[in-house]
DOMARZA-736619 format. One record per atom (N, C-alpha, C): residue in three letters; x, z, y. Coordinates in steps of 0.2 Angstrom, whole numbers, plus 5000, padded with zeros to 4 digits. Layout:
! DOMARZA-736619
alaXZY
...
//
This chain:
! DOMARZA-736619
unk594352975256
unk594452905255
unk595152905251
unk595352875246
unk595652865242
unk595952785242
unk596452775242
unk596552685243
unk597052685237
unk596852675231
unk597352645225
unk597752575225
unk598352585225
unk598752505228
unk598852495222
unk598952425223
unk599352385217
unk599852315221
unk600352355218
unk600952295221
unk601252275214
unk601152195214
unk601552165209
unk602052115215
unk602452125212
unk603252095212
unk603252015211
unk603251975213
unk603351915211
unk603851855216
unk604551855212
unk605351845217
unk605451895220
unk605051855228
unk605451905234
unk604951915235
unk604151895236
unk603751915239
unk603551975236
unk602752035239
unk602652075236
unk601852085238
unk601552035234
unk600652055236
unk600352095234
unk600152155238
unk599952205238
unk599352195239
unk598852215231
unk598152235234
unk597952315234
unk597352295238
unk597152395237
unk596352375233
unk596452455232
unk595752455229
unk595452525235
unk594752505237
unk594652585241
unk594052645236
unk594052705234
unk593652735233
unk593452805239
unk592752805239
unk592552845244
unk592252915240
unk592252965243
unk591853015240
unk591153005242
unk590653015237
unk589852995237
unk589653055243
unk589953115246
unk589553145249
unk590253185255
unk590653145260
unk591053175262
unk591153235266
unk591353285267
unk591353345270
unk592053345275
unk591653365281
unk592253395284
unk592753445282
unk593453415287
unk594153455283
unk593953525281
unk593653565288
unk593753645288
unk593253655283
unk593253625277
unk592953655272
unk593053645263
unk593753615266
unk594053605259
unk594153675257
unk594553645250
unk594553715242
unk594953675240
unk595353745237
unk595953725230
unk595353675225
unk595153695223
unk594653655221
unk594653575222
unk594553555226
unk594653495228
unk595453455231
unk595953495231
unk596553485229
unk596753455223
unk596253505217
unk596253505210
unk595953425208
unk595453415210
unk595053335211
unk595553285211
unk595753285218
unk596153235222
unk596853225217
unk597153265215
unk597853265210
unk597453235206
unk596953265199
unk596953225194
unk596653165194
unk596253135202
unk595953085201
unk596953025202
unk597353065204
unk597953015206
unk598353005200
unk598353075197
unk598553055190
unk598253025183
unk597653015184
unk597052975179
unk597352895180
unk597552865189
unk597652815190
unk598452805191
unk598752835189
unk599452815191
unk599952775187
unk599552755182
unk599952705178
unk599852625182
unk599052615182
unk598752605184
unk598952545193
unk599252595196
unk599252585203
unk600152615206
unk600252585210
unk600952575214
unk601152655220
unk600552655223
unk600452715228
unk599752715228
unk599552765235
unk599052805234
unk599052835242
unk598652835244
unk598152845252
unk597752895253
unk597552955256
unk597252985253
unk597052995264
unk596452975264
unk596152985272
unk595753055273
unk595853095278
unk595953175278
unk595653185282
unk595353245285
unk595053265290
unk596053315293
unk595853325301
unk596553345304
unk596653415304
unk596153465301
unk596153525304
unk596353545298
unk596453515289
unk596753565285
unk597253535279
unk597353465286
unk597653425281
unk598453425279
unk598753475283
unk599353505279
unk599453545275
unk598753585274
unk598753605266
unk598653555262
unk597953535262
unk598153475258
unk598753455255
unk599353425260
unk599753395257
unk600153425256
unk600453475259
unk600753535253
unk600553555246
unk599853545247
unk599653575238
unk599653525233
unk599853455236
unk599953425234
unk600253385231
unk600853425236
unk601653395234
unk601853445228
unk601553505226
unk601653545221
unk601453545215
unk600853485215
unk600453485209
unk600553395207
unk600853375212
unk600953295209
unk601953285207
unk602053335206
unk602753335206
unk603053275200
unk603553245201
unk603653205195
unk603353145196
unk602853125200
unk602353065200
unk602852975202
unk603252995205
unk603852965208
unk603352895211
unk602752935214
unk602452875218
unk602352905224
unk602252845229
unk602152875235
unk601152905236
unk601152955238
unk600452985241
unk600653005248
unk600152965251
unk600252955260
unk599652975262
unk599853055265
unk598953085266
unk599153095274
unk598453045277
unk598453015282
unk597353015287
unk597653055294
unk596953035297
unk597053035302
unk596653055308
unk596553045316
unk596153095319
unk596453085325
unk596353135329
unk595653105333
unk595553045333
unk594853025335
unk594652965330
unk593852985329
unk593552945326
unk593552855325
unk593852825320
unk593952745319
unk593352735324
unk592652735327
unk592052705328
unk592152725336
unk592652745338
unk592652785345
unk593052735350
unk593252715354
unk593552715358
unk594252735359
unk594752705360
unk595552735359
unk595852785353
unk595252735350
unk595452805342
unk596252765338
unk596552825336
unk597352805333
unk597252795325
unk596552805322
unk596352785317
unk596652715312
unk596752645317
unk596852605313
unk597652585313
unk597952645318
unk598652625318
unk598952695314
unk598652745311
unk598852785306
unk598652775298
unk597952735299
unk597952705290
unk598352665288
unk598452585293
unk598652535293
unk599352545291
unk599652595296
unk600552625293
unk600452655288
unk599952685285
unk599952725279
unk599952685273
unk599452635274
unk599652565267
unk599952525269
unk600352525273
unk601052495274
unk601652545269
unk601552615270
unk602152665267
unk601952635259
unk601452665257
unk601052655252
unk601452585246
unk601252535252
unk601252475249
unk602052435247
unk602052435253
unk602752385252
unk603352435252
unk603352495254
unk603752555250
unk603752585246
unk603252555240
unk603352605234
unk603852595230
unk604252555228
unk604952555226
unk605352595228
unk605552615233
unk605952655237
unk605952725236
unk606352735230
unk606552815228
unk606352865234
unk606452855239
unk606552915246
unk605852925249
unk605452875247
unk604752875248
unk604252925243
unk604552895238
unk604052915231
unk603952995229
unk603353025234
unk603153085236
unk602653085240
unk602453145241
unk601853145246
unk602253165253
unk601653125256
unk601853125263
unk601253115268
unk601453145274
unk601053125279
unk601053075286
unk600953035287
unk601052985293
unk600552985297
unk600553015304
unk600353015309
unk600652995314
unk600352955320
unk600752935328
unk601452895325
unk601452875321
unk601952825319
unk602852855317
unk602552895312
unk602852955311
unk602752975303
unk603152985299
unk603152995291
unk603553035289
unk603053105289
unk603353175286
unk603253195278
unk603953225278
unk603653275271
unk602853305270
unk602553315265
unk602053325266
unk602053395265
unk602253445264
unk602653505263
unk602953535268
unk603253505273
unk603753515279
unk603253515286
unk602453485285
unk602353465289
unk601653535294
unk601653505300
unk601153565304
unk600553525310
unk600053545309
unk599553555316
unk599953565321
unk600053555327
unk600353585332
unk600053555339
unk599653535338
unk599353485346
unk598853475344
unk597953485348
unk597353485346
unk597153445350
unk597553405354
unk597353345361
unk597853305361
unk598353295359
unk598553225356
unk598753185351
unk598753135350
unk599053085345
unk599453105340
unk599753145346
unk600653165341
unk600353215339
unk600053265333
unk599553305332
unk600053345327
unk600453305322
unk600853335319
unk601653335320
unk601953385318
unk602653385314
unk602953425311
unk603453405310
unk603953435305
unk604353465308
unk604453545309
unk604753575314
unk605553595311
unk605453605303
unk606353605303
unk606553545297
unk606153485297
unk606353425293
unk606453345296
unk606853335298
unk606853265304
unk606053235298
unk605853205302
unk605353125298
unk605753065294
unk605353075288
unk605753025284
unk605652945286
unk605052935290
unk605352875294
unk605152855301
unk605052855304
unk604952835311
unk604752745314
unk604252725314
unk603852665315
unk604052635323
unk604252605324
unk604352565330
unk604252495331
unk604752475334
unk604952395335
unk604952395327
unk605452415326
unk605652405320
unk605752505316
unk605552465310
unk605252525303
unk606052565300
unk606352635303
unk606852655302
unk606752705297
unk606952715293
unk606952755287
unk607352805285
unk607552885289
unk608052895287
unk607952945282
unk607352935277
unk607752995270
unk608152955264
unk608353025262
unk608752995256
unk608552995250
unk608552985244
unk608153005238
unk608253065235
unk607953105237
unk607453165236
unk608153195228
unk608153235228
unk608853275223
unk608353325220
unk607953355223
unk607653435221
unk606953425219
unk606953355218
unk606053365214
unk606153275213
unk605553255208
unk605453205205
unk605953195199
unk606353235198
unk606753245192
unk606253225184
unk605653225184
unk605553225177
unk604453245178
unk604253215175
unk603453225177
unk603353295175
unk602953335177
unk602653385177
unk601953395176
unk601653435170
unk600953435168
unk600653475175
unk600053435177
unk599453475182
unk599353525180
unk599353575185
unk599253625186
unk598753655191
unk598253645189
unk597653655194
unk597753725198
unk597353705202
unk597453765208
unk596653795208
unk596553855206
unk595953875207
unk595953945210
unk595653935215
unk595853985219
unk595354045217
unk594954045214
unk594754095209
unk594954145207
unk595554105202
unk595954155199
unk596354185199
unk596654175207
unk596954215210
unk597054225216
unk596954295221
unk596854325226
unk597754335229
unk597554295235
unk598154275239
unk598054285246
unk598354325249
unk597954325255
unk598754325261
unk598354305266
unk598954305273
unk598854375279
unk599554405278
unk599654475281
unk599854445288
unk599754425295
unk599954395301
unk600154485306
unk600654495307
unk600954565311
unk600554545318
unk600554605321
unk600554605326
unk600454675331
unk600754685338
unk600854745340
unk600254785341
unk600354845338
unk600054885336
unk599454885328
unk599854855326
unk599354825318
unk599254925314
unk598754905313
unk598654975310
unk598654995302
unk598755055301
unk599055055294
unk598455055289
unk597555055290
unk597155035287
unk596954985285
unk597054925292
unk597254855290
unk597654835284
unk598354855286
unk598654835279
unk598754845275
unk598454925273
unk598454925267
unk597754895261
unk597254865267
unk596654815265
unk596954765264
unk597354735268
unk597554675266
unk598154665258
unk598554725257
unk598754715253
unk598654775244
unk597854765244
unk597554795239
unk597454745234
unk597654675236
unk597354635231
unk598054625226
unk597854585222
unk598354575215
unk598754535213
unk598454485218
unk599054445219
unk599554415223
unk599454375228
unk600054355232
unk599854385240
unk600354365244
unk600054405251
unk600754365256
unk600654325261
unk601054275262
unk601154345271
unk601754375271
unk601954415278
unk602154375284
unk601554365289
unk602054315294
unk602354365298
unk602954355299
unk603354415303
unk603554385311
unk603954435314
unk604154435319
unk604754385321
unk604954325323
unk605654305325
unk605954295320
unk606454285317
unk607054305310
unk606654315305
unk606054345305
unk605954365298
unk605954465299
unk605754475306
unk605854555307
unk604854585308
unk605154645306
unk604154675306
unk604354745305
unk603854785308
unk604154865309
unk604754905304
unk604854955305
unk605154985301
unk604755045298
unk604355065302
unk604055115299
unk603855165290
unk603855215290
unk604155225284
unk603555215280
unk602855215285
unk602055195282
unk602055135280
unk602155085284
unk602455015280
unk602654995277
unk603355015277
unk603654995270
unk603555025265
unk603355065263
unk603055115259
unk602355085256
unk602055045261
unk601554995258
unk601854955256
unk602154925256
unk602354845255
unk602754855248
unk603154905248
unk603254955240
unk602854935237
unk602354975237
unk601755005232
unk601554945231
unk601454875235
unk601054825232
unk601554795226
unk602354765230
unk602654755225
unk602754775217
unk602954835219
unk602854895211
unk602154875206
unk601754835210
unk601154855207
unk601054765204
unk601754715207
unk601754655204
unk601254615210
unk601254635217
unk601054575221
unk601854535223
unk601554475224
unk602354425226
unk602054435235
unk602554465238
unk602554465244
unk602954405247
unk602854355254
unk603454315255
unk603354315262
unk604054345266
unk604054345275
unk604154265274
unk603654265281
unk603754195285
unk603754195293
unk604054165296
unk604054185301
unk603454175307
unk603254185311
unk602854165312
unk602854085320
unk603354105319
unk603854075326
unk603854005323
unk603553935325
unk603553865326
unk604053845323
unk604653865324
unk605253805321
unk605953875318
unk606353875314
unk606653925311
unk606653955306
unk607153985303
unk607254015297
unk607354105296
unk607054125290
unk606954195289
unk607554205289
unk607954265292
unk608654295293
unk608654355293
unk608754405290
unk608354465291
unk609154505295
unk609254475302
unk609854495305
unk609954555306
unk609154595309
unk608954645313
unk608854715307
unk609054785308
unk608954825303
unk607954815301
unk607954805306
unk606954805305
unk606754735301
unk607254705298
unk607054645294
unk607354635288
unk607954695287
unk608354715280
unk607754765277
unk607454805281
unk606754845276
unk606454815272
unk606254745273
unk605654705269
unk606154695264
unk606554685261
unk606954645256
unk607054725250
unk607254775256
unk607354835251
unk606454865248
unk606254845253
unk605454855250
unk605154785245
unk605454745244
unk605454685236
unk605154635240
unk605054615247
unk604854545248
unk605054495249
unk605054445249
unk605554385244
unk605654345252
unk606154335254
unk606054275259
unk605954195258
unk605554185264
unk605254125264
unk605754065267
unk606154085271
unk606654065272
unk606153995278
unk606253935279
unk605953905284
unk605353875281
unk605253905278
unk604453885274
unk603753895281
unk603353805280
unk602853825282
unk602353875280
unk601853885284
unk601253945282
unk601053915276
unk600653835278
unk600253805274
unk600553805266
unk601353795268
unk601653765260
unk601853845257
unk601953865263
unk601953945258
unk601353965254
unk600753965257
unk600053995251
unk600153925247
unk599853875250
unk599853815242
unk600453835237
unk601053865240
unk601653855236
unk601553925230
unk601153965234
unk601154025230
unk600354055223
unk599853995227
unk599453985224
unk599453925217
unk599953905220
unk600353855210
unk600753925206
unk601253935210
unk601753975206
unk601354035201
unk600854075206
unk600654115203
unk600154085195
unk599754045194
unk599854005186
unk600153945183
unk600853965186
unk601453895183
unk601653965175
unk601454025179
unk601954085174
unk601754145177
unk601754195173
unk601554255172
unk601854315173
unk602354295170
unk603054335172
unk603154335179
unk603354395180
unk603554425187
unk604254405188
unk604654415185
unk605454395187
unk605554305186
unk605154275186
unk605354205186
unk604754175191
unk604054225190
unk603854195201
unk603954215205
unk604554265205
unk604954275210
unk605554205211
unk605854195205
unk606354145206
unk606054055208
unk605354055209
unk605054015208
unk605054015216
unk604854065218
unk604654075227
unk605254085230
unk605754105228
unk606354085233
unk606654035230
unk606853965228
unk606953905227
unk606753845229
unk606953775231
unk606453755235
unk606353695226
unk605553705227
unk605353665221
unk605453595223
unk605053565226
unk605153515229
unk605253495237
unk605553505238
unk606053505245
unk605453545253
unk605153595249
unk604753625253
unk604853655260
unk605753695258
unk606253745262
unk606753705263
unk607353745265
unk608153755265
unk608053815264
unk608553805259
unk608553885255
unk609553895257
unk609553945259
unk610253955263
unk610454035262
unk611154065263
unk611454125261
unk611254175268
unk610954225266
unk610654275271
unk611254285275
unk611454275281
unk611954275285
unk611754295293
unk611954335296
unk611754335302
unk612454265307
unk612154235309
unk612154165313
unk612554195317
unk612554245321
unk612954285326
unk613854335325
unk613554335320
unk614054375315
unk614854345320
unk614954295319
unk615454245319
unk615754275329
unk615354275332
unk615554295339
unk615354375342
unk615354405336
unk615554485339
unk616054505343
unk616254545346
unk617054575349
unk616654645347
unk616954655343
unk617154755341
unk617954775346
unk617654825348
unk618054865353
unk618054925350
unk618954925349
unk619054975345
unk618955065350
unk618955125348
unk618955175352
unk619155175357
unk619955175358
unk620455135363
unk620555115367
unk619655055367
unk619655005371
unk619055025377
unk618455065373
unk618155095376
unk617955125385
unk618655155386
unk618755205392
unk618855115398
unk619255085396
unk619455025399
unk618654985399
unk618454975394
unk617754965395
unk617154955400
unk617155025401
unk616755065403
unk616955045412
unk617555055413
unk617755055419
unk617654995423
unk617754935420
unk617554855419
unk616954855420
unk616354875417
unk615954875419
unk615554895424
unk615954965426
unk615655005431
unk615954975439
unk616554925437
unk616654875442
unk616054855442
unk615954795440
unk615354735439
unk614754765441
unk614754805441
unk613954835444
unk614154845450
unk614354875455
unk614654905460
unk615154835463
unk615154785462
unk615454735463
unk615854755466
unk616354765463
unk617154795468
unk617754725467
unk617754705471
unk618154625470
unk618854655467
unk619054705471
unk619754745465
unk619254735456
//
């Protein structure tokens, strides 16, 4: 369901009129496709001159993928597009649908002229998140969505607290709609796990588009020769490989030797991007340009606030204590005393 919102300002009053459009044959969100993302984006762009804001009702299972995709497709729209849903159906007791829908309508209507909120966002459980920063992390709670690496844009309690500032990295100018046709490019996800087999890795890397490499911790992976060679062969072939952490919160920083090998193999850092945003950004990137170097530049910078780009720096570097060779005997003696609990 898409709510098309008209906000007419008359002096100090802001009367809001809503128009509702519904899909003829609604589907379960687990059946969402990039073609439907394209359809949603096209519908919004077609009506951009008529309405001040938009609300999209969506199933929760793939909601974060849709909100991420729309953030890339609707750059420069300069209108709020709020995606929301519910953990329990509107027709069930104790449903969270009413609060989520009313909250989304309020943000898209009453705050349609706030530059900080003129972007694609997700409203859930009284919080508004940037659409390409959100992930579903709880199947059983009404507090189903979170933005692990970015604070909420808005918190709706007794008062409505807007935390967001006008975006500096997106929305500067209108961008042409770039349809996301999944059949055009082969984008895959390679999630590492202990004991991963060479044949499995090679089968995932056999595509010709891009790979989201979900690594351990702060971007670490095995440094076995066969693994690094397989990655290097894929990047040499023109495959985009983006390093994203499997961990819920944090950023990719190759602070261990096993992580630095990925960079040498041509793997790009995804910093703190979510898996949902990484996949949709890569689909979008592959269709924006065919030039390999331009694709790499796009994947390494924040296009519309989807990630925090930082220098690849070891956060523990300033805390390290380096001992000189002359200090080692004394250090070893101290360690032996500590182990033996010698009071002296």
